[in-house]
C-alpha positions in Angstrom: -69.2 -78.9 85.8 -65.6 -79.4 84.5 -62.9 -82.1 84.7 -60.4 -79.3 85.5 -59.8 -78.4 89.1 -57.1 -77.4 91.6 -55.5 -74.1 92.6 -53.4 -73.6 89.5 -56.4 -74.0 87.1 -58.5 -71.8 89.4 -55.8 -69.2 89.2 -55.7 -69.3 85.4 -59.5 -69.0 85.3 -59.5 -66.1 87.8 -56.8 -64.2 85.8 -58.9 -64.7 82.6 -62.1 -63.3 84.2 -60.2 -60.2 85.2 -59.1 -59.7 81.6 -62.6 -60.5 80.2 -64.1 -57.9 82.5 -61.4 -55.3 81.4 -62.2 -56.1 77.7 -66.0 -56.2 78.3 -66.2 -59.7 76.7 -69.8 -60.9 76.8 -70.3 -63.8 79.3 -71.6 -66.1 76.6 -68.2 -65.8 74.8 -66.0 -66.5 77.8 -66.2 -70.3 78.1 -65.2 -70.7 74.4 -62.1 -68.6 75.0 -61.1 -70.2 78.3 -62.0 -73.9 78.1 -59.5 -76.2 76.4 -60.4 -77.7 73.0 -59.1 -81.2 73.9 -57.8 -83.1 76.9 -56.2 -86.5 76.7 -55.5 -88.8 79.7 -53.4 -92.0 79.1 -52.0 -94.8 81.1 -48.3 -95.4 80.5 -47.2 -98.9 81.7 -43.5 -99.7 81.7 -41.3 -102.6 83.0 -39.2 -101.5 86.0 -35.6 -102.6 86.3 -36.6 -105.0 89.1 -39.0 -106.9 86.8 -42.2 -105.4 88.1 -44.7 -103.4 86.0 -45.6 -99.8 86.9 -48.3 -97.7 85.4 -48.1 -93.9 85.3 -50.8 -91.5 84.3 -50.1 -89.0 81.5 -51.9 -86.0 80.2 -52.0 -83.6 77.2 -54.2 -80.6 77.0 -54.6 -78.6 73.8 -56.2 -75.2 74.5 -57.0 -74.0 71.0 -56.0 -74.6 67.4 -57.4 -71.4 66.0 -54.1 -69.7 65.0 -52.2 -72.9 64.1 -51.0 -76.0 65.8 -50.8 -76.1 69.6 -47.4 -75.7 71.2 -46.2 -76.5 74.7 -43.9 -78.4 77.0 -44.2 -81.8 78.6 -43.6 -81.9 82.4 -42.5 -84.9 84.4 -43.2 -84.2 88.0 -44.9 -86.0 90.9 -47.4 -83.1 91.4 -48.7 -83.1 87.8 -52.5 -83.3 87.4 -54.9 -82.4 84.6 -55.9 -79.1 86.2 -52.3 -77.8 86.3 -51.7 -79.0 82.8 -54.8 -77.2 81.5 -53.8 -74.0 83.3 -50.3 -74.1 81.7 -51.9 -74.7 78.3 -54.1 -71.6 78.7 -51.2 -69.4 79.7 -49.3 -70.7 76.7 -52.1 -69.6 74.4 -51.9 -66.0 75.7 -48.1 -66.1 75.6 -47.9 -67.2 71.9 -50.6 -64.7 70.9 -48.8 -61.9 72.8 -45.5 -62.4 71.0 -47.2 -63.0 67.6 -46.5 -66.8 67.1 -48.9 -68.9 64.9 -49.7 -71.3 67.7 -52.3 -72.2 70.3 -51.3 -73.3 73.7 -50.8 -76.9 74.9 -49.1 -78.7 77.8 -48.5 -82.2 78.8 -47.1 -84.2 81.6 -46.7 -87.4 83.5 -47.2 -87.8 87.3 -43.8 -89.1 88.1 -40.7 -88.1 90.0 -38.0 -88.5 87.2 -35.3 -88.8 89.8 -36.9 -92.1 90.9 -36.4 -93.6 87.4 -33.2 -95.2 86.0 -32.2 -93.9 82.6 -33.7 -97.1 81.0 -37.0 -96.6 82.8 -37.0 -92.9 81.8 -36.6 -93.8 78.2 -39.3 -96.5 78.4 -41.7 -94.0 80.0 -40.9 -91.2 77.5 -41.4 -93.5 74.5 -44.6 -95.0 75.9 -46.1 -91.5 76.5 -45.3 -90.4 73.0 -46.7 -93.6 71.6 -50.0 -93.1 73.4 -50.1 -89.4 72.1 -49.4 -90.2 68.4 -53.2 -90.1 67.4 -53.4 -86.6 68.9 -50.2 -84.8 67.9 -48.4 -83.9 64.7 -46.2 -81.2 63.2 -49.3 -79.2 62.2 -51.5 -80.4 65.2 -49.5 -80.2 68.4 -45.7 -79.8 68.8 -44.2 -80.8 72.1 -41.3 -79.3 73.9 -39.4 -79.8 77.2 -40.5 -78.5 80.6 -39.7 -79.3 84.2 -38.3 -82.8 84.5 -37.7 -83.3 80.8 -34.8 -82.2 78.6 -33.1 -82.6 75.1 -32.7 -86.3 75.6 -36.4 -86.9 76.3 -37.3 -84.8 73.2 -35.0 -87.0 71.1 -36.8 -90.1 72.4 -40.2 -88.5 71.6 -39.0 -87.6 68.1 -37.6 -91.0 67.4 -40.7 -92.8 68.7 -43.0 -90.7 66.4 -40.6 -91.0 63.5 -40.5 -94.8 63.8 -44.3 -94.9 63.7 -44.3 -92.6 60.5 -41.6 -94.6 58.8 -39.5 -91.5 58.3 -37.6 -88.9 60.4 -40.0 -86.1 61.5 -37.8 -83.7 63.3 -40.5 -81.0 63.5 -42.7 -83.0 65.8 -40.9 -81.7 68.9 -38.7 -78.7 69.7 -35.9 -78.5 72.3 -34.1 -81.4 70.7 -30.3 -81.8 70.6 -28.7 -79.8 67.8 -27.3 -83.1 66.5 -30.9 -84.4 66.1 -32.4 -81.4 64.3 -32.5 -78.9 67.2 -31.6 -75.3 66.9 -28.6 -73.5 68.3 -29.6 -71.3 71.2 -32.8 -73.2 72.2 -31.5 -74.5 75.6 -30.5 -71.1 76.7 -33.4 -69.2 75.1 -35.8 -68.9 78.1 -33.2 -67.8 80.6 -31.5 -65.6 78.1 -34.8 -63.9 77.3 -35.5 -63.3 81.0 -32.1 -61.6 81.4 -32.6 -59.5 78.3 -35.9 -58.2 79.5 -34.5 -57.5 82.9 -31.7 -55.5 81.4 -34.2 -53.6 79.2 -36.3 -52.7 82.2 -33.3 -51.7 84.3 -32.3 -49.2 81.5 -35.8 -47.9 81.4 -35.8 -47.4 85.2 -32.3 -45.8 85.2 -30.9 -48.7 87.3 -27.2 -49.1 86.7 -26.7 -52.7 85.5 -23.1 -53.0 86.7 -23.3 -53.6 90.4 -27.0 -54.1 90.6 -28.2 -57.1 92.7 -30.5 -60.0 91.8 -32.0 -63.0 93.5 -33.0 -66.1 91.5 -35.4 -68.7 92.8 -35.0 -72.0 90.9 -31.6 -73.0 89.5 -32.8 -75.3 86.7 -32.3 -74.6 83.0 -34.2 -71.2 83.1 -32.9 -69.9 86.5 -29.3 -70.9 86.0 -29.1 -69.4 82.5 -30.8 -66.2 83.6 -28.4 -66.0 86.6 -25.4 -66.5 84.3 -26.5 -63.9 81.8 -27.1 -61.4 84.5 -23.7 -62.3 86.1 -22.0 -61.8 82.8 -23.7 -58.4 82.4 -22.1 -57.2 85.7 -25.1 -57.9 88.0 -24.3 -59.3 91.4 -26.5 -62.4 91.8 -26.6 -62.5 95.6 -28.8 -65.5 96.2 -30.0 -68.6 94.3 -32.0 -71.7 95.3 -33.3 -75.0 94.0 -35.3 -77.8 95.7 -32.4 -78.8 97.8 -31.6 -75.4 99.4 -30.6 -71.8 98.9 -27.2 -70.0 98.8 -26.5 -66.3 99.7 -23.6 -64.0 99.5 -24.0 -60.2 99.8 -20.9 -59.6 97.6 -22.3 -61.8 94.8 -22.2 -65.6 94.2 -19.8 -67.3 91.7 -22.5 -68.3 89.3 -20.3 -70.2 86.8 -18.9 -72.3 89.7 -22.4 -73.1 91.0 -23.5 -74.1 87.5 -20.5 -76.4 87.1 -21.3 -78.0 90.5 -24.9 -78.6 89.4 -23.7 -80.1 86.1 -21.6 -82.6 88.1 -24.0 -83.3 91.0 -27.5 -82.4 89.7 -28.4 -79.9 92.4 -27.0 -77.3 94.9 -27.1 -79.6 97.9 -23.4 -79.8 98.5 -22.4 -76.5 96.9 -20.9 -73.8 99.1 -22.7 -75.1 102.2 -21.1 -72.3 104.2 -23.4 -69.8 102.3 -26.6 -71.7 103.1 -29.8 -69.6 103.5 -33.3 -70.4 104.6 -35.1 -70.8 101.3 -38.2 -69.1 102.8 -36.2 -65.9 103.1 -34.9 -65.8 99.5 -37.7 -63.9 97.7 -37.8 -61.1 100.3 -34.1 -60.3 100.4 -33.3 -56.7 99.6 -32.2 -56.5 95.9 -32.9 -54.8 92.6 -34.3 -57.9 90.8 -36.2 -61.0 91.9 -36.5 -63.8 89.4 -38.9 -66.5 90.5 -38.0 -69.3 88.1 -39.3 -72.4 89.9 -42.9 -73.3 90.5 -46.3 -71.8 90.3 -47.8 -69.7 93.2 -44.6 -69.0 95.1 -45.4 -65.3 95.5 -48.6 -65.1 97.6 -50.1 -62.0 99.2 -47.9 -62.2 102.3 -44.7 -62.5 100.2 -45.8 -59.7 97.8 -46.2 -57.3 100.7 -42.8 -58.2 102.0 -40.9 -57.9 98.7 -37.9 -55.6 98.8 -37.0 -55.5 95.2 -37.5 -53.0 92.3 -38.2 -55.6 89.5 -40.0 -58.9 89.6 -39.1 -60.9 86.5 -41.3 -64.0 86.2 -39.2 -66.8 84.8 -41.6 -69.4 85.9 -45.2 -69.9 84.7 -47.8 -68.5 87.2 -45.4 -67.7 90.1 -47.7 -64.9 91.4 -51.1 -65.5 92.8 -54.1 -63.2 92.0 -54.1 -62.1 95.6 -50.4 -61.2 95.3 -51.2 -59.3 92.1 -53.6 -57.0 94.0 -50.8 -56.2 96.4 -48.3 -55.5 93.7 -50.8 -53.3 91.9 -51.4 -51.4 95.1 -47.7 -50.8 95.5 -47.8 -49.0 92.2 -44.5 -47.8 90.7 -42.6 -49.3 93.7 -42.2 -52.7 92.0 -42.1 -53.2 88.2 -43.5 -56.6 87.1 -42.4 -58.4 83.9 -45.3 -60.8 83.6 -44.6 -64.5 82.9 -46.3 -64.6 79.5 -43.7 -62.1 78.3 -40.8 -62.7 80.6 -40.3 -66.4 79.9 -41.6 -66.4 76.3 -38.1 -66.6 74.8 -38.3 -70.4 75.1 -41.4 -70.7 72.9 -40.0 -68.0 70.5 -36.9 -70.0 69.8 -38.9 -73.2 69.7 -40.9 -71.6 66.9 -37.6 -70.9 65.2 -36.6 -74.5 65.6 -39.9 -75.7 64.1 -39.5 -73.4 61.1 -36.0 -74.5 60.5 -37.0 -78.2 60.7 -39.8 -77.6 58.2 -37.5 -75.8 55.8 -34.4 -77.9 56.5 -32.5 -74.6 56.6 -30.7 -73.8 59.8 -29.5 -70.5 61.2 -26.4 -69.4 63.1 -26.8 -68.8 66.8 -26.2 -65.1 66.4 -29.2 -64.9 64.1 -31.3 -66.9 66.6 -30.5 -64.5 69.4 -31.0 -61.4 67.3 -34.5 -62.6 66.2 -35.4 -63.6 69.7 -34.5 -60.3 71.2 -36.3 -58.5 68.4 -39.6 -60.3 69.1 -39.2 -59.8 72.9 -38.5 -56.1 72.5 -41.5 -55.6 70.2 -43.8 -57.4 72.6 -42.4 -55.4 75.6 -42.9 -52.1 73.8 -46.5 -53.0 72.9 -47.2 -54.1 76.5 -45.8 -50.8 77.9 -47.8 -48.7 75.4 -51.0 -50.5 76.4 -50.3 -50.3 80.1 -49.6 -46.5 79.9 -52.5 -45.8 77.6 -55.1 -47.6 79.7 -53.4 -47.1 83.0 -53.5 -50.8 83.8 -51.2 -53.3 85.5 -48.5 -54.8 83.2 -50.0 -58.3 83.5 -53.4 -57.0 82.5 -51.9 -55.3 79.5 -50.0 -58.3 78.4 -52.8 -60.8 78.9 -55.3 -58.6 77.2 -53.2 -58.4 74.1 -53.0 -62.2 74.0 -56.7 -62.7 74.7 -57.7 -60.1 72.1 -55.7 -61.9 69.3 -57.2 -65.3 70.1 -60.7 -63.8 70.4 -60.3 -61.9 67.1 -59.2 -65.0 65.2 -62.1 -67.1 66.7 -64.6 -64.5 65.8 -63.3 -64.2 62.2 -63.3 -68.0 61.7 -66.7 -68.4 63.2 -68.3 -71.3 65.1 -68.5 -74.5 63.1 -70.9 -75.9 62.1 
């Protein structure tokens, strides 16, 4: 019996059991590795602009603190529930361990559509959520970051709320802050930049000419738009992009800077280049060299996996591919190269780690140094994943997750079970 449920949590649990079988982990050790250490549910009442009071439900799940404080984003979305948050925290644990960060995984969220809130209401909800979380978070306990529906401004409100409670400025309580409030250069671009870097790395390994190659990007938020821009600047033709308002397609390549500028003004793609509209359901299966799912979980199911016409799938989102789709991709063998999510989108948490370190030291780096260190960590993790996949003749996701699970398991076993 567990409080966690839903398709996203079931997917994370199913993936873990595959890895546990591969690693021959005894069954009596598995729950300790999989189940979160702590889950917090809070009520967040705020005054609406019309004078009424509304109550929103918030969550925070801390998967493990074995390697250090937990780390993870905070999602504001109507679909948020505790099962989804727990799954995202579990994936974050394997991600941090894979790339060698001294963190366990965490995730948080509020069940709300942020577009339904005024700026004043969004600030009130952000501050109330952090206020409710103060007993459970801290720079060496749990460090928050942005996720879907939150941004630098929300992180600044989080930091200010925590700091007012402490009586001093505590910049290291969150990452993804504005640079003017203790953030690091390169954090906003870090996840999408890392996705593009790994795509270019794989294209070189597969002897795909970068200039003139084609890419499709699902999701045009922070991750997808930056990944698309980085690929565009590398000479890749980004032929299709989408967000929750629609999709755009042009065989000769889209003007990505113009689309980003439009979204900066209007908030979405709805009115951008409407003559290039495409059915969003067709986007992932367009013929191209690279598909970047950078939106929601579980968008590539078994049917979509069988219909993919790309050479590389670069998972910019968390959990975009279902276990059933993984079986299809595995059966397709060398036909499609997968860059699994816990590696592909790990650039964000890597640079969040840099921000935390800089805040603790009060010594800040130039952006060139941030980018160099990010790419160095991503390349090292990619090389180790590929070595493991070739050695054991396993799927890339299996190799990557096994490395993360092994590190967490090793640390838990060395520390022992208290008392």
